C-alpha positions in Angstrom: 0.0 0.0 0.0 1.2 3.5 -0.7 0.6 6.5 1.5 2.7 8.1 4.2 6.3 7.1 4.4 6.2 6.3 8.1 3.4 5.0 10.2 1.7 7.6 12.4 0.5 6.7 15.9 -3.3 6.7 16.0 -5.8 5.2 18.4 -8.0 2.5 16.9 -11.3 1.1 17.9 -13.4 -1.9 16.5 -17.1 -1.8 16.7 -20.1 -3.7 15.3 -21.2 -3.0 11.7 -24.5 -1.3 11.2 -26.6 -0.6 8.0 -25.3 3.0 8.2 -21.8 1.7 7.5 -22.7 -0.2 4.3 -22.5 2.9 2.0 -19.1 3.8 3.4 -17.9 0.2 2.9 -19.2 0.2 -0.7 -17.4 3.4 -1.5 -14.0 2.1 -0.4 -14.8 -1.2 -2.0 -15.1 0.2 -5.4 -11.9 2.3 -5.3 -9.9 1.2 -8.4 -6.5 1.2 -6.7 -7.9 -0.8 -3.8 -9.6 -3.3 -6.1 -6.4 -3.7 -8.2 -4.3 -4.3 -5.1 -6.7 -6.9 -3.7 -7.1 -8.6 -7.1 -10.9 -8.2 -7.2 -13.5 -6.7 -9.4 -15.7 -4.1 -7.8 -19.3 -5.2 -7.1 -22.3 -3.2 -8.3 -24.1 -1.3 -5.6 -27.0 -3.8 -5.8 -24.7 -6.9 -5.5 -22.9 -5.2 -2.6 -26.2 -4.6 -0.8 -27.3 -8.2 -1.4 -24.0 -9.5 -0.1 -24.4 -7.4 3.1 -28.0 -8.6 3.6 -26.6 -12.1 3.7 -23.8 -11.2 6.0 -26.1 -9.6 8.5 -28.2 -12.8 8.5 -25.2 -15.1 9.0 -24.3 -15.7 12.7 -21.0 -17.3 11.6 -19.7 -13.9 10.2 -17.9 -11.6 12.6 -17.5 -8.2 11.1 -16.2 -5.0 12.7 -15.7 -1.4 11.6 -12.2 0.0 12.1 -12.4 3.6 13.5 -9.6 6.1 14.2 -10.2 8.0 17.4 -9.0 11.6 17.7 -8.5 13.0 21.2 -7.5 16.4 22.5 -4.5 17.0 24.7 -6.5 16.1 27.8 -7.6 12.8 26.4 -11.2 13.8 25.6 -12.5 12.1 22.5 -13.1 14.6 19.7 -14.0 12.4 16.8 -14.2 8.9 15.3 -13.4 8.4 11.6 -14.2 5.4 9.5 -11.0 3.7 8.3 -12.2 0.3 7.0 -13.6 -3.1 8.1 -12.4 -6.5 9.1 -14.2 -9.8 9.1 -14.1 -13.5 9.8 -16.3 -15.4 7.3 -16.6 -18.6 5.3 -16.1 -18.0 1.6 -18.7 -19.5 -0.7 -18.0 -23.2 -1.2 -15.5 -23.4 1.7 -15.9 -24.8 5.2 -13.1 -23.0 6.9 -12.9 -19.6 8.6 -11.2 -16.9 6.6 -10.2 -13.4 7.6 -10.3 -10.3 5.4 -9.9 -6.6 5.8 -10.3 -3.5 3.7 -8.7 -0.2 4.5 -9.8 3.1 3.0 -7.0 4.4 0.7 -6.7 7.6 2.6 -5.4 5.5 5.6 -2.9 3.4 3.7 0.7 3.4 5.1 -0.3 4.3 8.6 -0.1 0.8 10.2 -3.9 0.7 10.5 -4.4 -2.8 9.0 -1.7 -4.4 11.1 -3.0 -2.9 14.3 -6.7 -3.5 13.5 -5.9 -7.1 12.7 -4.1 -7.5 16.1 -7.1 -6.0 17.9 -9.5 -8.2 16.1 -7.5 -11.4 16.7 -7.4 -10.6 20.4 -11.3 -10.7 20.3 -11.8 -13.5 17.8 -11.3 -17.0 19.4 -11.7 -19.1 16.2 -8.6 -20.9 15.0 -7.3 -21.8 12.6 -7.9 -18.7 10.5 -7.0 -18.5 6.8 -6.2 -15.5 4.7 -5.3 -14.9 1.1 -3.6 -12.0 -0.6 -2.4 -11.3 -4.1 1.4 -11.9 -4.1 1.8 -8.4 -5.5 0.1 -6.9 -2.5 3.2 -6.4 -0.4 1.4 -4.4 2.3 -1.1 -7.1 3.0 1.6 -9.8 3.0 3.4 -7.8 5.7 0.2 -7.3 7.7 -0.4 -11.1 7.8 3.2 -11.9 8.6 3.3 -9.3 11.5 0.2 -10.9 13.0 1.6 -14.5 13.1 0.0 -15.9 9.9 2.3 -18.4 8.2 2.5 -18.8 4.4 1.0 -22.2 3.4 1.3 -22.0 -0.4 1.0 -19.8 -3.5 -1.1 -20.7 -6.5 -2.5 -19.1 -9.6 -6.1 -18.0 -9.4 -8.1 -17.9 -12.6 -10.3 -14.9 -13.4 -13.9 -15.2 -12.2 -16.8 -12.8 -12.1 -15.3 -11.5 -8.7 -11.6 -12.1 -8.9 -8.8 -11.0 -11.3 -6.4 -13.7 -12.6 -3.4 -13.4 -10.3 -1.0 -15.3 -8.1 -2.3 -15.7 -4.6 -0.5 -16.4 -1.3 -2.5 -18.4 1.2 -1.8 -18.1 5.0 -3.0 -19.8 8.1 -3.0 -18.7 11.8 -3.2 -21.7 14.1 -4.1 -21.7 17.8 -2.3 -19.1 19.9 
């Protein structure tokens, strides 16, 4: 991911997703640079809404919004800013728990994904957890490595209606 040259210290919080968050998640999910980095094709608004209707109905999905908290010098909270989302889910056709995250491009290069994943993993008891990233997505590969995920294999992924053809790295995080 590109962005600031050095991570900036910020306070993060994770909270439950609400319907009010869906439009924000859609906007960051159609960002061309983000989609290219992740190796996905953006969903239409209608497909995105339908996907989130299913997610809200699925008790096996654990999704959180990542927020950046701004405080004044006395520690009083001034604002919360949407920075992205993070989830554990079972991909269609799979019977294993996978983790995924999506960070708004305006927050790339700040260490947000690494720190949000660490916070999320401290709250999420399920193991093993799997994750995939395009091998060209160096930032996501670093995020997974920093949080204890181990590379299992790489493979070529054919183009589908959702994914671009690309080489994929698959990771696993076993029990702590």
